[in-house]
PyMOL Python script that loads the backbone (N, CA, C, O; Angstrom):
from pymol import cmd

cmd.read_pdbstr("""\
ATOM      1  N   MET A   1      58.604  37.482  46.348  1.00  0.00           N
ATOM      2  CA  MET A   1      57.742  36.336  46.378  1.00  0.00           C
ATOM      3  C   MET A   1      57.363  36.002  45.049  1.00  0.00           C
ATOM      4  O   MET A   1      56.988  36.837  44.227  1.00  0.00           O
ATOM      5  N   PRO A   2      57.477  34.579  44.802  1.00  0.00           N
ATOM      6  CA  PRO A   2      56.912  34.172  43.574  1.00  0.00           C
ATOM      7  C   PRO A   2      55.589  34.670  43.105  1.00  0.00           C
ATOM      8  O   PRO A   2      54.676  35.014  43.856  1.00  0.00           O
ATOM      9  N   LYS A   3      55.557  34.680  41.741  1.00  0.00           N
ATOM     10  CA  LYS A   3      54.161  35.011  41.178  1.00  0.00           C
ATOM     11  C   LYS A   3      53.201  33.993  41.461  1.00  0.00           C
ATOM     12  O   LYS A   3      53.543  32.864  41.810  1.00  0.00           O
ATOM     13  N   LYS A   4      51.946  34.366  41.319  1.00  0.00           N
ATOM     14  CA  LYS A   4      50.866  33.524  41.750  1.00  0.00           C
ATOM     15  C   LYS A   4      50.703  32.311  40.666  1.00  0.00           C
ATOM     16  O   LYS A   4      50.348  31.189  41.029  1.00  0.00           O
ATOM     17  N   ASP A   5      50.949  32.582  39.514  1.00  0.00           N
ATOM     18  CA  ASP A   5      50.949  31.447  38.513  1.00  0.00           C
ATOM     19  C   ASP A   5      52.014  30.574  38.784  1.00  0.00           C
ATOM     20  O   ASP A   5      51.779  29.378  38.613  1.00  0.00           O
ATOM     21  N   ASP A   6      53.381  30.972  39.252  1.00  0.00           N
ATOM     22  CA  ASP A   6      54.250  30.191  39.469  1.00  0.00           C
ATOM     23  C   ASP A   6      53.876  29.225  40.727  1.00  0.00           C
ATOM     24  O   ASP A   6      54.024  28.003  40.707  1.00  0.00           O
ATOM     25  N   LEU A   7      53.452  29.852  41.641  1.00  0.00           N
ATOM     26  CA  LEU A   7      52.913  29.120  42.842  1.00  0.00           C
ATOM     27  C   LEU A   7      51.883  27.956  42.533  1.00  0.00           C
ATOM     28  O   LEU A   7      52.007  26.811  42.967  1.00  0.00           O
ATOM     29  N   TYR A   8      50.932  28.365  41.790  1.00  0.00           N
ATOM     30  CA  TYR A   8      49.896  27.354  41.259  1.00  0.00           C
ATOM     31  C   TYR A   8      50.488  26.207  40.610  1.00  0.00           C
ATOM     32  O   TYR A   8      50.172  25.051  40.892  1.00  0.00           O
ATOM     33  N   SER A   9      51.330  26.519  39.755  1.00  0.00           N
ATOM     34  CA  SER A   9      52.091  25.477  38.909  1.00  0.00           C
ATOM     35  C   SER A   9      52.912  24.542  39.873  1.00  0.00           C
ATOM     36  O   SER A   9      52.959  23.326  39.690  1.00  0.00           O
ATOM     37  N   TRP A  10      53.526  25.149  40.863  1.00  0.00           N
ATOM     38  CA  TRP A  10      54.272  24.468  41.698  1.00  0.00           C
ATOM     39  C   TRP A  10      53.365  23.394  42.581  1.00  0.00           C
ATOM     40  O   TRP A  10      53.722  22.243  42.831  1.00  0.00           O
ATOM     41  N   ILE A  11      52.208  23.961  42.971  1.00  0.00           N
ATOM     42  CA  ILE A  11      51.303  23.276  43.738  1.00  0.00           C
ATOM     43  C   ILE A  11      50.908  22.047  43.005  1.00  0.00           C
ATOM     44  O   ILE A  11      51.113  20.910  43.430  1.00  0.00           O
ATOM     45  N   ILE A  12      50.343  22.332  41.903  1.00  0.00           N
ATOM     46  CA  ILE A  12      49.806  21.176  41.080  1.00  0.00           C
ATOM     47  C   ILE A  12      50.658  20.039  40.413  1.00  0.00           C
ATOM     48  O   ILE A  12      50.191  18.972  40.014  1.00  0.00           O
ATOM     49  N   ARG A  13      51.934  20.407  40.350  1.00  0.00           N
ATOM     50  CA  ARG A  13      53.015  19.501  39.959  1.00  0.00           C
ATOM     51  C   ARG A  13      53.174  18.433  40.995  1.00  0.00           C
ATOM     52  O   ARG A  13      53.505  17.306  40.625  1.00  0.00           O
ATOM     53  N   GLY A  14      52.976  18.678  42.206  1.00  0.00           N
ATOM     54  CA  GLY A  14      53.512  17.886  43.294  1.00  0.00           C
ATOM     55  C   GLY A  14      52.431  16.623  43.513  1.00  0.00           C
ATOM     56  O   GLY A  14      51.252  16.845  43.791  1.00  0.00           O
ATOM     57  N   LYS A  15      52.881  15.502  43.381  1.00  0.00           N
ATOM     58  CA  LYS A  15      52.023  14.364  43.718  1.00  0.00           C
ATOM     59  C   LYS A  15      51.919  13.978  45.136  1.00  0.00           C
ATOM     60  O   LYS A  15      51.156  13.080  45.492  1.00  0.00           O
ATOM     61  N   GLN A  16      52.738  14.692  46.028  1.00  0.00           N
ATOM     62  CA  GLN A  16      52.433  14.646  47.433  1.00  0.00           C
ATOM     63  C   GLN A  16      51.954  15.994  47.951  1.00  0.00           C
ATOM     64  O   GLN A  16      51.072  16.093  48.803  1.00  0.00           O
ATOM     65  N   ARG A  17      52.612  17.081  47.365  1.00  0.00           N
ATOM     66  CA  ARG A  17      52.359  18.428  47.797  1.00  0.00           C
ATOM     67  C   ARG A  17      50.834  18.831  47.532  1.00  0.00           C
ATOM     68  O   ARG A  17      50.189  19.490  48.347  1.00  0.00           O
ATOM     69  N   TYR A  18      50.337  18.389  46.362  1.00  0.00           N
ATOM     70  CA  TYR A  18      48.870  18.715  45.981  1.00  0.00           C
ATOM     71  C   TYR A  18      47.880  18.306  46.981  1.00  0.00           C
ATOM     72  O   TYR A  18      47.166  19.169  47.491  1.00  0.00           O
ATOM     73  N   PRO A  19      47.755  16.955  47.343  1.00  0.00           N
ATOM     74  CA  PRO A  19      46.913  16.537  48.149  1.00  0.00           C
ATOM     75  C   PRO A  19      47.088  16.955  49.580  1.00  0.00           C
ATOM     76  O   PRO A  19      46.142  16.956  50.368  1.00  0.00           O
ATOM     77  N   ILE A  20      48.286  17.304  49.901  1.00  0.00           N
ATOM     78  CA  ILE A  20      48.471  17.874  51.372  1.00  0.00           C
ATOM     79  C   ILE A  20      47.963  19.334  51.317  1.00  0.00           C
ATOM     80  O   ILE A  20      47.277  19.716  52.265  1.00  0.00           O
ATOM     81  N   PHE A  21      48.227  20.179  50.312  1.00  0.00           N
ATOM     82  CA  PHE A  21      47.703  21.415  50.129  1.00  0.00           C
ATOM     83  C   PHE A  21      46.058  21.378  50.105  1.00  0.00           C
ATOM     84  O   PHE A  21      45.395  22.199  50.739  1.00  0.00           O
ATOM     85  N   MET A  22      45.564  20.502  49.434  1.00  0.00           N
ATOM     86  CA  MET A  22      44.037  20.467  49.181  1.00  0.00           C
ATOM     87  C   MET A  22      43.229  20.073  50.547  1.00  0.00           C
ATOM     88  O   MET A  22      42.055  20.409  50.700  1.00  0.00           O
ATOM     89  N   THR A  23      43.907  19.384  51.456  1.00  0.00           N
ATOM     90  CA  THR A  23      43.373  18.901  52.663  1.00  0.00           C
ATOM     91  C   THR A  23      43.299  19.969  53.611  1.00  0.00           C
ATOM     92  O   THR A  23      42.621  19.744  54.614  1.00  0.00           O
ATOM     93  N   LEU A  24      43.867  21.110  53.503  1.00  0.00           N
ATOM     94  CA  LEU A  24      43.869  22.374  54.452  1.00  0.00           C
ATOM     95  C   LEU A  24      42.648  23.106  54.307  1.00  0.00           C
ATOM     96  O   LEU A  24      42.430  23.931  53.419  1.00  0.00           O
ATOM     97  N   ASP A  25      41.879  22.776  55.197  1.00  0.00           N
ATOM     98  CA  ASP A  25      40.753  23.743  55.499  1.00  0.00           C
ATOM     99  C   ASP A  25      40.453  23.871  56.957  1.00  0.00           C
ATOM    100  O   ASP A  25      40.374  22.883  57.688  1.00  0.00           O
ATOM    101  N   GLY A  26      40.290  25.063  57.362  1.00  0.00           N
ATOM    102  CA  GLY A  26      40.151  25.264  58.866  1.00  0.00           C
ATOM    103  C   GLY A  26      41.649  25.329  59.440  1.00  0.00           C
ATOM    104  O   GLY A  26      42.667  25.721  58.869  1.00  0.00           O
ATOM    105  N   LYS A  27      41.473  24.811  60.786  1.00  0.00           N
ATOM    106  CA  LYS A  27      42.849  24.635  61.423  1.00  0.00           C
ATOM    107  C   LYS A  27      43.007  23.006  61.722  1.00  0.00           C
ATOM    108  O   LYS A  27      42.236  22.221  62.273  1.00  0.00           O
ATOM    109  N   LYS A  28      44.065  22.858  61.247  1.00  0.00           N
ATOM    110  CA  LYS A  28      44.427  21.360  61.302  1.00  0.00           C
ATOM    111  C   LYS A  28      46.039  21.049  61.778  1.00  0.00           C
ATOM    112  O   LYS A  28      46.982  21.777  61.467  1.00  0.00           O
ATOM    113  N   MET A  29      46.131  19.995  62.476  1.00  0.00           N
ATOM    114  CA  MET A  29      47.383  19.629  62.911  1.00  0.00           C
ATOM    115  C   MET A  29      48.062  18.519  61.662  1.00  0.00           C
ATOM    116  O   MET A  29      47.333  17.857  60.925  1.00  0.00           O
ATOM    117  N   PRO A  30      49.390  18.485  61.614  1.00  0.00           N
ATOM    118  CA  PRO A  30      49.917  17.759  60.510  1.00  0.00           C
ATOM    119  C   PRO A  30      49.507  16.396  60.591  1.00  0.00           C
ATOM    120  O   PRO A  30      49.392  15.791  59.525  1.00  0.00           O
ATOM    121  N   SER A  31      49.222  15.694  61.855  1.00  0.00           N
ATOM    122  CA  SER A  31      48.908  14.262  61.781  1.00  0.00           C
ATOM    123  C   SER A  31      47.617  14.087  61.147  1.00  0.00           C
ATOM    124  O   SER A  31      47.447  13.038  60.524  1.00  0.00           O
ATOM    125  N   LEU A  32      46.583  15.022  61.205  1.00  0.00           N
ATOM    126  CA  LEU A  32      45.343  14.990  60.569  1.00  0.00           C
ATOM    127  C   LEU A  32      45.392  15.259  58.910  1.00  0.00           C
ATOM    128  O   LEU A  32      44.674  14.748  58.051  1.00  0.00           O
ATOM    129  N   ILE A  33      46.292  16.065  58.776  1.00  0.00           N
ATOM    130  CA  ILE A  33      46.453  16.548  57.273  1.00  0.00           C
ATOM    131  C   ILE A  33      47.098  15.272  56.705  1.00  0.00           C
ATOM    132  O   ILE A  33      46.696  14.877  55.611  1.00  0.00           O
ATOM    133  N   CYS A  34      47.903  14.705  57.243  1.00  0.00           N
ATOM    134  CA  CYS A  34      48.633  13.404  56.664  1.00  0.00           C
ATOM    135  C   CYS A  34      47.515  12.334  56.541  1.00  0.00           C
ATOM    136  O   CYS A  34      47.295  11.781  55.464  1.00  0.00           O
ATOM    137  N   ARG A  35      46.848  12.069  57.616  1.00  0.00           N
ATOM    138  CA  ARG A  35      45.864  11.038  57.449  1.00  0.00           C
ATOM    139  C   ARG A  35      44.908  11.311  56.329  1.00  0.00           C
ATOM    140  O   ARG A  35      44.537  10.345  55.663  1.00  0.00           O
ATOM    141  N   GLU A  36      44.465  12.503  56.042  1.00  0.00           N
ATOM    142  CA  GLU A  36      43.493  12.762  55.056  1.00  0.00           C
ATOM    143  C   GLU A  36      44.161  12.708  53.560  1.00  0.00           C
ATOM    144  O   GLU A  36      43.543  12.269  52.591  1.00  0.00           O
ATOM    145  N   ALA A  37      45.298  13.134  53.504  1.00  0.00           N
ATOM    146  CA  ALA A  37      46.078  13.282  52.141  1.00  0.00           C
ATOM    147  C   ALA A  37      46.374  11.812  51.722  1.00  0.00           C
ATOM    148  O   ALA A  37      46.387  11.447  50.546  1.00  0.00           O
ATOM    149  N   LYS A  38      46.623  10.957  52.849  1.00  0.00           N
ATOM    150  CA  LYS A  38      46.818   9.504  52.520  1.00  0.00           C
ATOM    151  C   LYS A  38      45.824   8.862  51.907  1.00  0.00           C
ATOM    152  O   LYS A  38      46.096   7.744  51.468  1.00  0.00           O
ATOM    153  N   LYS A  39      44.582   9.333  51.738  1.00  0.00           N
ATOM    154  CA  LYS A  39      43.421   8.855  51.032  1.00  0.00           C
ATOM    155  C   LYS A  39      43.581   9.018  49.639  1.00  0.00           C
ATOM    156  O   LYS A  39      42.893   8.334  48.881  1.00  0.00           O
ATOM    157  N   VAL A  40      44.402   9.840  49.196  1.00  0.00           N
ATOM    158  CA  VAL A  40      44.488  10.281  47.920  1.00  0.00           C
ATOM    159  C   VAL A  40      45.890   9.548  47.322  1.00  0.00           C
ATOM    160  O   VAL A  40      45.972   8.931  46.260  1.00  0.00           O
ATOM    161  N   ASN A  41      46.915   9.775  48.251  1.00  0.00           N
ATOM    162  CA  ASN A  41      48.320   9.119  48.067  1.00  0.00           C
ATOM    163  C   ASN A  41      48.834   8.528  49.210  1.00  0.00           C
ATOM    164  O   ASN A  41      49.342   9.201  50.107  1.00  0.00           O
ATOM    165  N   PRO A  42      48.726   7.116  49.254  1.00  0.00           N
ATOM    166  CA  PRO A  42      49.183   6.365  50.372  1.00  0.00           C
ATOM    167  C   PRO A  42      50.612   6.521  50.609  1.00  0.00           C
ATOM    168  O   PRO A  42      51.005   6.078  51.688  1.00  0.00           O
ATOM    169  N   LYS A  43      51.424   7.021  49.885  1.00  0.00           N
ATOM    170  CA  LYS A  43      52.807   7.118  49.995  1.00  0.00           C
ATOM    171  C   LYS A  43      53.235   8.293  50.876  1.00  0.00           C
ATOM    172  O   LYS A  43      54.415   8.427  51.199  1.00  0.00           O
ATOM    173  N   ILE A  44      52.255   9.169  51.277  1.00  0.00           N
ATOM    174  CA  ILE A  44      52.636  10.332  52.016  1.00  0.00           C
ATOM    175  C   ILE A  44      52.868   9.929  53.564  1.00  0.00           C
ATOM    176  O   ILE A  44      52.064   9.285  54.239  1.00  0.00           O
ATOM    177  N   SER A  45      53.938  10.355  53.938  1.00  0.00           N
ATOM    178  CA  SER A  45      54.130  10.113  55.437  1.00  0.00           C
ATOM    179  C   SER A  45      54.160  11.354  56.120  1.00  0.00           C
ATOM    180  O   SER A  45      54.137  12.434  55.529  1.00  0.00           O
ATOM    181  N   LEU A  46      54.218  11.216  57.473  1.00  0.00           N
ATOM    182  CA  LEU A  46      54.117  12.428  58.333  1.00  0.00           C
ATOM    183  C   LEU A  46      55.263  13.338  58.141  1.00  0.00           C
ATOM    184  O   LEU A  46      55.088  14.556  58.179  1.00  0.00           O
ATOM    185  N   ASN A  47      56.614  12.734  57.904  1.00  0.00           N
ATOM    186  CA  ASN A  47      57.684  13.568  57.754  1.00  0.00           C
ATOM    187  C   ASN A  47      57.584  14.427  56.385  1.00  0.00           C
ATOM    188  O   ASN A  47      58.069  15.549  56.243  1.00  0.00           O
ATOM    189  N   THR A  48      56.889  13.722  55.430  1.00  0.00           N
ATOM    190  CA  THR A  48      56.844  14.400  54.273  1.00  0.00           C
ATOM    191  C   THR A  48      55.755  15.542  54.409  1.00  0.00           C
ATOM    192  O   THR A  48      55.876  16.599  53.790  1.00  0.00           O
ATOM    193  N   THR A  49      54.764  15.300  55.187  1.00  0.00           N
ATOM    194  CA  THR A  49      53.645  16.267  55.276  1.00  0.00           C
ATOM    195  C   THR A  49      54.408  17.529  56.096  1.00  0.00           C
ATOM    196  O   THR A  49      54.190  18.683  55.726  1.00  0.00           O
ATOM    197  N   SER A  50      55.180  17.296  57.062  1.00  0.00           N
ATOM    198  CA  SER A  50      55.724  18.369  57.826  1.00  0.00           C
ATOM    199  C   SER A  50      56.694  19.048  56.802  1.00  0.00           C
ATOM    200  O   SER A  50      56.713  20.278  56.854  1.00  0.00           O
ATOM    201  N   ASP A  51      57.494  18.450  55.889  1.00  0.00           N
ATOM    202  CA  ASP A  51      58.342  19.113  54.993  1.00  0.00           C
ATOM    203  C   ASP A  51      57.510  19.931  53.898  1.00  0.00           C
ATOM    204  O   ASP A  51      57.959  20.977  53.430  1.00  0.00           O
ATOM    205  N   VAL A  52      56.525  19.507  53.593  1.00  0.00           N
ATOM    206  CA  VAL A  52      55.696  20.233  52.698  1.00  0.00           C
ATOM    207  C   VAL A  52      54.963  21.399  53.329  1.00  0.00           C
ATOM    208  O   VAL A  52      54.763  22.442  52.706  1.00  0.00           O
ATOM    209  N   LEU A  53      54.560  21.201  54.596  1.00  0.00           N
ATOM    210  CA  LEU A  53      53.921  22.472  55.266  1.00  0.00           C
ATOM    211  C   LEU A  53      55.081  23.514  55.428  1.00  0.00           C
ATOM    212  O   LEU A  53      54.859  24.714  55.270  1.00  0.00           O
ATOM    213  N   LYS A  54      56.164  23.091  55.707  1.00  0.00           N
ATOM    214  CA  LYS A  54      57.508  23.876  55.741  1.00  0.00           C
ATOM    215  C   LYS A  54      57.528  24.920  54.612  1.00  0.00           C
ATOM    216  O   LYS A  54      57.575  26.149  54.674  1.00  0.00           O
ATOM    217  N   ASP A  55      57.477  24.033  53.502  1.00  0.00           N
ATOM    218  CA  ASP A  55      57.657  24.689  52.237  1.00  0.00           C
ATOM    219  C   ASP A  55      56.503  25.670  51.904  1.00  0.00           C
ATOM    220  O   ASP A  55      56.713  26.772  51.396  1.00  0.00           O
ATOM    221  N   LEU A  56      55.135  25.151  52.257  1.00  0.00           N
ATOM    222  CA  LEU A  56      54.087  26.134  51.890  1.00  0.00           C
ATOM    223  C   LEU A  56      54.152  27.341  52.884  1.00  0.00           C
ATOM    224  O   LEU A  56      53.697  28.434  52.548  1.00  0.00           O
ATOM    225  N   LYS A  57      54.651  27.163  53.959  1.00  0.00           N
ATOM    226  CA  LYS A  57      54.850  28.406  54.886  1.00  0.00           C
ATOM    227  C   LYS A  57      55.951  29.371  54.531  1.00  0.00           C
ATOM    228  O   LYS A  57      55.880  30.552  54.872  1.00  0.00           O
ATOM    229  N   THR A  58      56.835  28.949  53.938  1.00  0.00           N
ATOM    230  CA  THR A  58      58.024  29.661  53.301  1.00  0.00           C
ATOM    231  C   THR A  58      57.300  30.558  52.167  1.00  0.00           C
ATOM    232  O   THR A  58      57.497  31.764  52.018  1.00  0.00           O
ATOM    233  N   LYS A  59      56.457  29.788  51.419  1.00  0.00           N
ATOM    234  CA  LYS A  59      55.854  30.496  50.202  1.00  0.00           C
ATOM    235  C   LYS A  59      54.682  31.306  50.590  1.00  0.00           C
ATOM    236  O   LYS A  59      53.967  31.788  49.711  1.00  0.00           O
ATOM    237  N   LYS A  60      54.403  31.515  52.005  1.00  0.00           N
ATOM    238  CA  LYS A  60      53.338  32.295  52.395  1.00  0.00           C
ATOM    239  C   LYS A  60      52.043  31.905  52.013  1.00  0.00           C
ATOM    240  O   LYS A  60      51.159  32.740  51.822  1.00  0.00           O
ATOM    241  N   LEU A  61      51.833  30.449  51.862  1.00  0.00           N
ATOM    242  CA  LEU A  61      50.441  29.916  51.513  1.00  0.00           C
ATOM    243  C   LEU A  61      49.762  29.346  52.797  1.00  0.00           C
ATOM    244  O   LEU A  61      48.537  29.247  52.862  1.00  0.00           O
ATOM    245  N   VAL A  62      50.580  28.978  53.808  1.00  0.00           N
ATOM    246  CA  VAL A  62      50.020  28.465  55.114  1.00  0.00           C
ATOM    247  C   VAL A  62      50.485  29.301  56.258  1.00  0.00           C
ATOM    248  O   VAL A  62      51.479  30.021  56.157  1.00  0.00           O
ATOM    249  N   LEU A  63      49.845  29.218  57.234  1.00  0.00           N
ATOM    250  CA  LEU A  63      50.275  29.992  58.563  1.00  0.00           C
ATOM    251  C   LEU A  63      50.309  28.976  59.748  1.00  0.00           C
ATOM    252  O   LEU A  63      49.362  28.201  59.883  1.00  0.00           O
ATOM    253  N   CYS A  64      51.385  28.951  60.625  1.00  0.00           N
ATOM    254  CA  CYS A  64      51.358  28.113  61.860  1.00  0.00           C
ATOM    255  C   CYS A  64      50.706  29.136  62.842  1.00  0.00           C
ATOM    256  O   CYS A  64      51.112  30.296  62.915  1.00  0.00           O
ATOM    257  N   LEU A  65      49.637  28.634  63.621  1.00  0.00           N
ATOM    258  CA  LEU A  65      49.026  29.566  64.451  1.00  0.00           C
ATOM    259  C   LEU A  65      49.753  29.387  65.745  1.00  0.00           C
ATOM    260  O   LEU A  65      49.621  30.340  66.512  1.00  0.00           O
ATOM    261  N   ASN A  66      50.506  28.369  66.183  1.00  0.00           N
ATOM    262  CA  ASN A  66      51.265  28.106  67.393  1.00  0.00           C
ATOM    263  C   ASN A  66      52.430  27.829  67.300  1.00  0.00           C
ATOM    264  O   ASN A  66      52.850  26.774  67.775  1.00  0.00           O
ATOM    265  N   GLU A  67      53.213  28.679  66.686  1.00  0.00           N
ATOM    266  CA  GLU A  67      54.803  28.473  66.250  1.00  0.00           C
ATOM    267  C   GLU A  67      55.586  27.891  67.389  1.00  0.00           C
ATOM    268  O   GLU A  67      56.399  26.985  67.205  1.00  0.00           O
ATOM    269  N   GLU A  68      55.347  28.397  68.535  1.00  0.00           N
ATOM    270  CA  GLU A  68      56.126  28.064  69.684  1.00  0.00           C
ATOM    271  C   GLU A  68      55.863  26.656  70.353  1.00  0.00           C
ATOM    272  O   GLU A  68      56.641  26.185  71.182  1.00  0.00           O
ATOM    273  N   ALA A  69      54.784  26.060  69.961  1.00  0.00           N
ATOM    274  CA  ALA A  69      54.520  24.786  70.318  1.00  0.00           C
ATOM    275  C   ALA A  69      55.448  23.707  69.690  1.00  0.00           C
ATOM    276  O   ALA A  69      55.828  23.871  68.531  1.00  0.00           O
ATOM    277  N   LYS A  70      55.824  22.636  70.384  1.00  0.00           N
ATOM    278  CA  LYS A  70      56.725  21.679  69.776  1.00  0.00           C
ATOM    279  C   LYS A  70      55.917  20.608  69.212  1.00  0.00           C
ATOM    280  O   LYS A  70      56.339  20.040  68.204  1.00  0.00           O
ATOM    281  N   THR A  71      54.783  20.252  69.743  1.00  0.00           N
ATOM    282  CA  THR A  71      53.808  19.294  69.280  1.00  0.00           C
ATOM    283  C   THR A  71      52.543  20.002  69.104  1.00  0.00           C
ATOM    284  O   THR A  71      52.343  21.127  69.562  1.00  0.00           O
ATOM    285  N   GLY A  72      51.641  19.288  68.395  1.00  0.00           N
ATOM    286  CA  GLY A  72      50.337  20.033  68.258  1.00  0.00           C
ATOM    287  C   GLY A  72      50.107  21.152  67.566  1.00  0.00           C
ATOM    288  O   GLY A  72      49.111  21.848  67.766  1.00  0.00           O
ATOM    289  N   ARG A  73      51.200  21.474  66.508  1.00  0.00           N
ATOM    290  CA  ARG A  73      50.934  22.841  65.792  1.00  0.00           C
ATOM    291  C   ARG A  73      49.820  22.854  64.936  1.00  0.00           C
ATOM    292  O   ARG A  73      49.477  21.800  64.401  1.00  0.00           O
ATOM    293  N   LEU A  74      49.183  23.936  64.723  1.00  0.00           N
ATOM    294  CA  LEU A  74      47.875  24.039  64.075  1.00  0.00           C
ATOM    295  C   LEU A  74      48.224  24.926  62.648  1.00  0.00           C
ATOM    296  O   LEU A  74      48.838  25.992  62.693  1.00  0.00           O
ATOM    297  N   TYR A  75      47.825  24.425  61.617  1.00  0.00           N
ATOM    298  CA  TYR A  75      48.211  25.138  60.278  1.00  0.00           C
ATOM    299  C   TYR A  75      46.904  25.545  59.771  1.00  0.00           C
ATOM    300  O   TYR A  75      45.911  24.874  60.052  1.00  0.00           O
ATOM    301  N   THR A  76      46.823  26.633  59.017  1.00  0.00           N
ATOM    302  CA  THR A  76      45.808  27.139  58.224  1.00  0.00           C
ATOM    303  C   THR A  76      46.250  27.859  57.112  1.00  0.00           C
ATOM    304  O   THR A  76      47.396  28.307  57.083  1.00  0.00           O
ATOM    305  N   LEU A  77      45.316  28.044  56.024  1.00  0.00           N
ATOM    306  CA  LEU A  77      45.738  28.595  54.833  1.00  0.00           C
ATOM    307  C   LEU A  77      45.687  30.222  54.919  1.00  0.00           C
ATOM    308  O   LEU A  77      44.770  30.770  55.532  1.00  0.00           O
ATOM    309  N   THR A  78      46.649  30.917  54.317  1.00  0.00           N
ATOM    310  CA  THR A  78      46.532  32.270  54.242  1.00  0.00           C
ATOM    311  C   THR A  78      45.544  32.730  53.180  1.00  0.00           C
ATOM    312  O   THR A  78      44.975  31.866  52.513  1.00  0.00           O
ATOM    313  N   SER A  79      45.284  34.065  52.961  1.00  0.00           N
ATOM    314  CA  SER A  79      44.414  34.420  51.891  1.00  0.00           C
ATOM    315  C   SER A  79      44.913  34.014  50.523  1.00  0.00           C
ATOM    316  O   SER A  79      44.095  33.623  49.691  1.00  0.00           O
ATOM    317  N   LEU A  80      46.253  34.085  50.222  1.00  0.00           N
ATOM    318  CA  LEU A  80      46.797  33.740  49.093  1.00  0.00           C
ATOM    319  C   LEU A  80      46.645  32.087  48.818  1.00  0.00           C
ATOM    320  O   LEU A  80      46.331  31.563  47.749  1.00  0.00           O
ATOM    321  N   GLY A  81      46.924  31.486  49.955  1.00  0.00           N
ATOM    322  CA  GLY A  81      46.645  30.010  49.918  1.00  0.00           C
ATOM    323  C   GLY A  81      45.202  29.682  49.605  1.00  0.00           C
ATOM    324  O   GLY A  81      44.967  28.844  48.734  1.00  0.00           O
ATOM    325  N   LYS A  82      44.233  30.275  50.247  1.00  0.00           N
ATOM    326  CA  LYS A  82      42.856  30.000  49.858  1.00  0.00           C
ATOM    327  C   LYS A  82      42.444  30.325  48.395  1.00  0.00           C
ATOM    328  O   LYS A  82      41.717  29.593  47.724  1.00  0.00           O
ATOM    329  N   THR A  83      43.003  31.542  47.954  1.00  0.00           N
ATOM    330  CA  THR A  83      42.798  31.851  46.377  1.00  0.00           C
ATOM    331  C   THR A  83      43.376  30.711  45.557  1.00  0.00           C
ATOM    332  O   THR A  83      42.724  30.307  44.594  1.00  0.00           O
ATOM    333  N   LEU A  84      44.624  30.124  45.877  1.00  0.00           N
ATOM    334  CA  LEU A  84      45.217  29.229  45.059  1.00  0.00           C
ATOM    335  C   LEU A  84      44.421  27.918  45.149  1.00  0.00           C
ATOM    336  O   LEU A  84      44.174  27.235  44.154  1.00  0.00           O
ATOM    337  N   GLN A  85      44.030  27.600  46.403  1.00  0.00           N
ATOM    338  CA  GLN A  85      43.387  26.392  46.606  1.00  0.00           C
ATOM    339  C   GLN A  85      41.929  26.402  45.689  1.00  0.00           C
ATOM    340  O   GLN A  85      41.547  25.416  45.061  1.00  0.00           O
ATOM    341  N   GLU A  86      41.302  27.520  45.730  1.00  0.00           N
ATOM    342  CA  GLU A  86      40.088  27.770  44.909  1.00  0.00           C
ATOM    343  C   GLU A  86      40.462  27.520  43.571  1.00  0.00           C
ATOM    344  O   GLU A  86      39.669  26.839  42.920  1.00  0.00           O
ATOM    345  N   GLU A  87      41.586  27.954  42.958  1.00  0.00           N
ATOM    346  CA  GLU A  87      41.880  27.761  41.652  1.00  0.00           C
ATOM    347  C   GLU A  87      42.105  26.425  41.269  1.00  0.00           C
ATOM    348  O   GLU A  87      41.831  26.025  40.137  1.00  0.00           O
ATOM    349  N   CYS A  88      42.624  25.663  42.210  1.00  0.00           N
ATOM    350  CA  CYS A  88      43.096  24.202  41.982  1.00  0.00           C
ATOM    351  C   CYS A  88      41.827  23.386  41.951  1.00  0.00           C
ATOM    352  O   CYS A  88      41.692  22.459  41.152  1.00  0.00           O
ATOM    353  N   LEU A  89      40.718  23.794  42.988  1.00  0.00           N
ATOM    354  CA  LEU A  89      39.425  23.095  42.703  1.00  0.00           C
ATOM    355  C   LEU A  89      38.863  23.355  41.410  1.00  0.00           C
ATOM    356  O   LEU A  89      38.288  22.419  40.855  1.00  0.00           O
ATOM    357  N   ASN A  90      38.934  24.486  40.827  1.00  0.00           N
ATOM    358  CA  ASN A  90      38.363  24.892  39.556  1.00  0.00           C
ATOM    359  C   ASN A  90      39.058  24.131  38.348  1.00  0.00           C
ATOM    360  O   ASN A  90      38.516  24.072  37.244  1.00  0.00           O
ATOM    361  N   SER A  91      40.193  23.597  38.600  1.00  0.00           N
ATOM    362  CA  SER A  91      41.164  23.240  37.514  1.00  0.00           C
ATOM    363  C   SER A  91      40.786  21.833  37.022  1.00  0.00           C
ATOM    364  O   SER A  91      41.314  21.334  36.029  1.00  0.00           O
ATOM    365  N   GLY A  92      39.806  21.189  37.795  1.00  0.00           N
ATOM    366  CA  GLY A  92      39.519  19.789  37.402  1.00  0.00           C
ATOM    367  C   GLY A  92      40.428  18.640  37.776  1.00  0.00           C
ATOM    368  O   GLY A  92      40.126  17.475  37.516  1.00  0.00           O
ATOM    369  N   ARG A  93      41.514  18.976  38.371  1.00  0.00           N
ATOM    370  CA  ARG A  93      42.404  17.877  38.731  1.00  0.00           C
ATOM    371  C   ARG A  93      41.671  16.892  39.739  1.00  0.00           C
ATOM    372  O   ARG A  93      41.029  17.330  40.694  1.00  0.00           O
ATOM    373  N   LYS A  94      41.795  15.635  39.490  1.00  0.00           N
ATOM    374  CA  LYS A  94      41.001  14.731  40.207  1.00  0.00           C
ATOM    375  C   LYS A  94      41.743  14.326  41.485  1.00  0.00           C
ATOM    376  O   LYS A  94      41.003  13.963  42.400  1.00  0.00           O
ATOM    377  N   GLU A  95      43.071  14.315  41.730  1.00  0.00           N
ATOM    378  CA  GLU A  95      43.722  13.896  43.070  1.00  0.00           C
ATOM    379  C   GLU A  95      44.100  14.858  43.787  1.00  0.00           C
ATOM    380  O   GLU A  95      44.632  14.644  44.877  1.00  0.00           O
TER     381      GLU A  95
END
""", "prot")
cmd.dss("prot")
cmd.show_as("cartoon", "prot")
cmd.util.cbc("prot")
cmd.orient("prot")
């Protein structure tokens, strides 16, 4: 597993990854995550959101609560994801 500092750097470097990651609070479906992230970056699409969620899941930052569902999947942050999100909030990045 990558180091926490490497994950933090990976998150804040992404123009689409960062807003998607920062909208995750509670349980959310990709469509809602996409809608909220578009307020920061209008270029974010639902496909991009799904790809980013898959990457975040691979890096153990998010968890899919209903993996077997084809539609309406719910995603939430893991404890590592919450820690990194808090660090991002404290970093002062505006977008």
